[in-house]
Each structure stands twice: as C-alpha cells, then as structure tokens.
TORDOGU-596040 format. One record per residue (C-alpha): residue in one letter; x, y, z. Coordinates in steps of 0.25 Angstrom, whole numbers, padded with zeros to 4 digits, always signed. Example, Ala and Ser with C-alpha at 12.3 -4.5 7.8 and 13.67 -1.06 7.14 Angstrom:
TORDOGU-596040
A+0049-0018+0031/S+0055-0004+0029/
end
This chain:
TORDOGU-596040
M-0105-0017+0115/A-0093-0016+0125/L-0087-0029+0119/A-0089-0024+0105/G-0082-0011+0109/C-0070-0018+0115/A-0069-0026+0103/N-0069-0014+0094/A-0059-0007+0102/E-0049-0018+0100/M-0051-0019+0084/P-0039-0017+0077/L-0037-0007+0066/R-0039-0014+0052/V-0029-0010+0041/A-0029-0015+0027/V-0016-0018+0020/N-0010-0026+0009/G+0004-0032+0007/W+0010-0020+0001/I+0025-0018+0007/G+0021-0004+0013/Y+0011-0009+0022/A+0019-0019+0028/S+0024-0009+0039/L+0010-0011+0045/F+0013-0026+0047/L+0027-0023+0052/A+0020-0013+0063/Q+0011-0025+0067/E+0024-0035+0068/Q+0030-0025+0077/G+0018-0023+0086/H+0016-0008+0083/A+0002-0011+0077/P-0003-0024+0083/E-0015-0031+0076/A-0023-0028+0089/V-0022-0013+0084/V-0021-0015+0069/R-0026-0026+0060/L-0019-0026+0046/V-0028-0032+0036/E-0022-0037+0023/F-0029-0035+0010/P-0024-0040-0004/S-0025-0026-0010/N-0026-0012-0006/T-0040-0012-0013/A-0045-0022-0003/S-0039-0013+0008/V-0048-0002+0003/M-0060-0011+0002/A-0057-0014+0017/L-0057+0001+0020/L-0070+0003+0012/N-0077-0009+0020/H-0072-0004+0033/D-0064-0017+0035/V-0051-0008+0038/A-0049+0006+0044/A-0036+0008+0036/A-0029+0002+0024/A-0015+0003+0018/L-0017+0008+0004/T-0010+0015-0007/L-0012+0030-0009/D-0020+0028-0022/E-0029+0018-0016/L-0032+0028-0004/L-0035+0039-0015/Q-0045+0028-0022/A-0052+0024-0010/R-0054+0038-0005/E-0060+0041-0019/G-0069+0029-0017/G-0075+0035-0004/L-0066+0030+0007/N-0063+0039+0018/I-0049+0035+0020/R-0035+0043+0022/A-0021+0040+0023/A-0016+0038+0037/M-0002+0034+0034/V+0007+0033+0022/F+0015+0019+0021/D+0024+0021+0010/E+0027+0025-0004/S+0030+0015-0015/C+0043+0016-0021/G+0044+0003-0029/A+0036-0007-0021/D+0025-0006-0031/V+0030-0013-0043/V+0027-0020-0056/M+0033-0034-0055/A+0034-0042-0068/H+0038-0056-0073/P+0052-0056-0079/R+0046-0057-0093/V+0040-0043-0091/A+0055-0037-0091/T+0050-0022-0095/L+0037-0013-0094/A+0035-0016-0109/D+0035-0030-0106/L+0021-0028-0099/R+0014-0027-0111/G+0003-0038-0112/K+0007-0043-0098/R-0002-0047-0086/I+0000-0037-0075/G-0006-0039-0061/V-0010-0026-0053/E-0019-0024-0041/S-0032-0017-0044/T-0028-0005-0035/A-0024+0009-0038/V-0009+0006-0035/G-0010-0005-0045/A-0016+0004-0056/L-0006+0015-0053/M+0005+0006-0055/L-0001+0000-0068/S-0003+0013-0073/R+0012+0017-0070/L+0017+0004-0076/L+0009+0006-0089/D+0015+0020-0090/A+0029+0015-0088/A+0027+0004-0097/G+0021+0012-0108/L+0009+0003-0109/P-0006+0004-0110/A-0014-0003-0099/T-0019-0012-0110/A-0005-0018-0112/L-0006-0026-0099/V-0015-0036-0094/K-0019-0031-0079/V-0021-0043-0069/P-0028-0038-0057/L-0021-0043-0044/T-0022-0040-0029/A-0008-0039-0023/D-0009-0052-0016/R-0009-0059-0029/H+0002-0052-0036/V+0013-0063-0034/A+0004-0075-0036/A-0001-0069-0050/Y+0014-0066-0054/T+0019-0080-0050/S+0007-0087-0056/G+0010-0080-0070/A-0004-0073-0069/V+0004-0059-0072/D+0016-0054-0078/A+0018-0042-0069/V+0012-0037-0056/I+0010-0023-0051/T+0012-0025-0036/F+0019-0021-0024/E+0029-0025-0012/P+0029-0036-0006/M+0023-0043-0019/A+0033-0036-0028/S+0044-0044-0020/R+0037-0056-0020/L+0035-0055-0035/Q+0050-0052-0037/Q+0053-0065-0030/Q+0045-0072-0040/G+0053-0066-0052/A+0045-0054-0055/H+0053-0040-0057/R+0050-0026-0056/L+0045-0018-0068/L+0041-0005-0061/D+0038+0000-0047/S+0033+0012-0040/S+0047+0018-0038/R+0044+0025-0051/F+0031+0031-0046/P+0034+0038-0034/G+0022+0043-0025/L+0013+0034-0033/I+0011+0023-0022/V+0009+0027-0007/D+0003+0018+0003/V-0006+0024+0014/L-0013+0019+0026/A-0028+0023+0023/V-0037+0025+0035/S-0052+0027+0035/A-0056+0041+0040/D-0066+0035+0050/I-0057+0027+0059/D-0060+0028+0074/L-0051+0033+0084/R-0047+0019+0088/Q-0043+0015+0074/A-0035+0028+0073/A-0027+0024+0085/Q-0024+0010+0079/L-0021+0017+0065/R-0011+0026+0072/Q-0004+0014+0079/L-0003+0007+0065/I+0003+0019+0059/Q+0013+0021+0070/G+0016+0006+0069/H+0018+0008+0054/F+0029+0019+0056/Q+0036+0010+0067/A+0036-0001+0057/I+0043+0007+0047/Q+0053+0012+0057/H+0056-0003+0060/L+0057-0006+0045/Q+0067+0005+0043/A+0075+0001+0056/H+0074-0014+0055/P+0071-0018+0041/A+0076-0032+0042/H+0067-0035+0054/A+0055-0028+0048/A+0057-0036+0035/R+0057-0049+0043/L+0044-0045+0050/L+0037-0041+0037/S+0042-0053+0029/P+0031-0063+0032/H+0021-0053+0030/L+0026-0048+0016/Q+0030-0062+0012/L+0044-0057+0008/A+0058-0060+0013/S+0063-0050+0023/D+0073-0044+0013/A+0062-0043+0002/V+0053-0035+0012/L+0064-0024+0014/E+0065-0024-0001/A+0050-0022-0003/F+0051-0010+0007/K+0061-0003-0003/G+0049-0001-0012/I+0042+0008-0003/R+0045+0021+0005/M+0039+0019+0019/A+0032+0032+0025/D+0036+0034+0040/A+0029+0043+0050/Q+0036+0056+0045/D+0033+0052+0031/N+0019+0050+0035/R+0017+0064+0040/Q+0022+0069+0027/W+0013+0060+0019/L+0000+0063+0028/A+0002+0076+0036/G+0003+0091+0034/S-0004+0100+0025/Q+0001+0094+0012/P+0003+0078+0015/R+0012+0071+0005/L+0001+0061+0003/Q-0009+0071-0002/A+0001+0074-0013/S+0004+0060-0016/A-0011+0057-0017/R-0014+0068-0027/A-0003+0063-0036/V-0008+0049-0035/G-0022+0053-0036/Q-0019+0060-0049/T-0013+0048-0054/M-0024+0040-0050/L-0033+0050-0056/D-0026+0049-0070/S-0027+0034-0069/R-0042+0034-0066/L-0039+0028-0052/L-0046+0040-0046/Q-0059+0047-0051/R-0055+0060-0045/P-0042+0067-0039/A-0039+0061-0026/D-0045+0069-0014/V-0032+0070-0004/A-0038+0080+0006/D-0039+0071+0017/L-0031+0060+0012/C-0021+0060+0023/D-0023+0057+0038/P-0010+0060+0047/S-0018+0058+0060/F-0013+0044+0061/L+0001+0047+0062/T+0005+0048+0077/E+0014+0059+0082/S+0024+0048+0085/A+0024+0043+0071/
end
C-alpha cells in the first residue's frame, strides 16, 4: 500500500489536447520546462470529441475544448468547468477549398469535409448562410481533424472546414480560403475544461500548467522567432508559418483570464449565453445553456 501511495503521488496530471494552434502554448510550456512531463502529461487526441470521451471515461482530468463543446458536454451530464481561456478564434477556423471552388456559390454540389463536432456544425451553418445554400446543396464528408490534409490531397473532398495548423498545411497544397472565423467574432472560444472532482494534488498540477501557459505566451510575444522554432516540429510547419498561424487567434493572458472567468459577471458567461443560443437555434443543444457555475477562476494563481 505504501508503494502504491508513492506511485500515485508521482502520477502526472493527464490533459487531453489536439492539434489546434491555440493549444500549442501547452507544448511550449513543456519545452521550456514550466510544466514538465513528470507533472503534466499532454495526451493528444484526433479531435475534441475524443477528448470529451476521455473526460467521460476518467482517462484525463482536464481537456482543451471549444466553448460550445464544453456546453454540450455539460448538457450531457459531465461535471466540468472552465479553468482557463486559451484564445478567441479570429480567422484560424477556416473553410479551405480547391482552386476550382473560387466562390461560395461554387460549393453547390461539392464534397466538403467537416469534423463531427459542435465547431464543425457551427462553421458549416455559418458557411451555408453566407453562401445562401441549403444543407442539401453540399455533400458532407465526416472527417476528423487528423484526416483533413490527406482527404484534400487525395481528392476525396473539394473543400474542408478546418483550423490551424491544418489550414496552413492545406494552403501549402494549393487550397485557398473561402471563409474564416474573423467574420464571426466571439463564436469560437477555446477553454481548458477541468473535472469538478479533481483532488488537491491534481489542482496543484493544474495551477502549474496554467502558470506555465502564461509564461509560454509571454515568451511567444517577447521572442516569437525562438518560440516558433520550438513549436515547428510539433505543428509540422516551418517557423514563419507557425507565426502566421498564430495571427488567426487572440491569445488570452493572465489579465484577460481574470476578465473571462472572475468577478460577478465573467465575460465567458456572456459568451456562453450567446453561443448557447446559437447552438439552441441550430439544435446542437436541447435547452438553454446552464452557465451558473461555468467558470472556475480558482486555478489562476495570484502571481499569474
């Protein structure tokens, strides 16, 4: 029993992530030693849907998710809250298309790859509205994020609803932007969702990870070229493309996070109500989002 207790004390906090550019700060934090693997284990999944399943199965204690996915998971019964806001998408979520699809109207009858997630559904809904097309005008091809580039290069799809860094990889393959999230401010916000029943040891590990995230953001802002070189192998992008990909998001630092999560009227609650109403209208939620205990600022250290 003593040996088992010792082993448990040394277990790293398991956090689910995927390839989204906004989560790359966590890997930068590890590269710089702010959140060593002995303390935090970043577990990569092909999609945020898989990350939610990992939370449900108690395989991870926290997961990087979009706000809409957090709302869906909470409606489904998961007792999770937002412990940190990573970023707000301002162009990094994008519809990439083959050159033969020159305009939105050209999408009629075309095959479009889209992840079976809330963000995928929201972006598809906005795309159809912008194009003035009914859902039946497109051939929807379900694709997890890790298959976006391969599906495009093989000719399996004519367009893809995707995000950075996959969007930059697709651009390298000749695809061009038809539409991006800069037209829909506040629609896509990324958060670190944490289980409400984590123990004291895990809470301390989570605080270290969040502090490391803020230190990584500071390094990215102060030394962008060096940060890009560190992230280049992980994102499978050249250093200059890494910096270009970051232009599509607005990262949230420690001060921003206090505005997002703390106080009597946290900014994230207002965003959640607006996003929740959009999801309700699109039948992605069955009832209005419950945002009463959505935010948990207790993991933001005083020095952050």
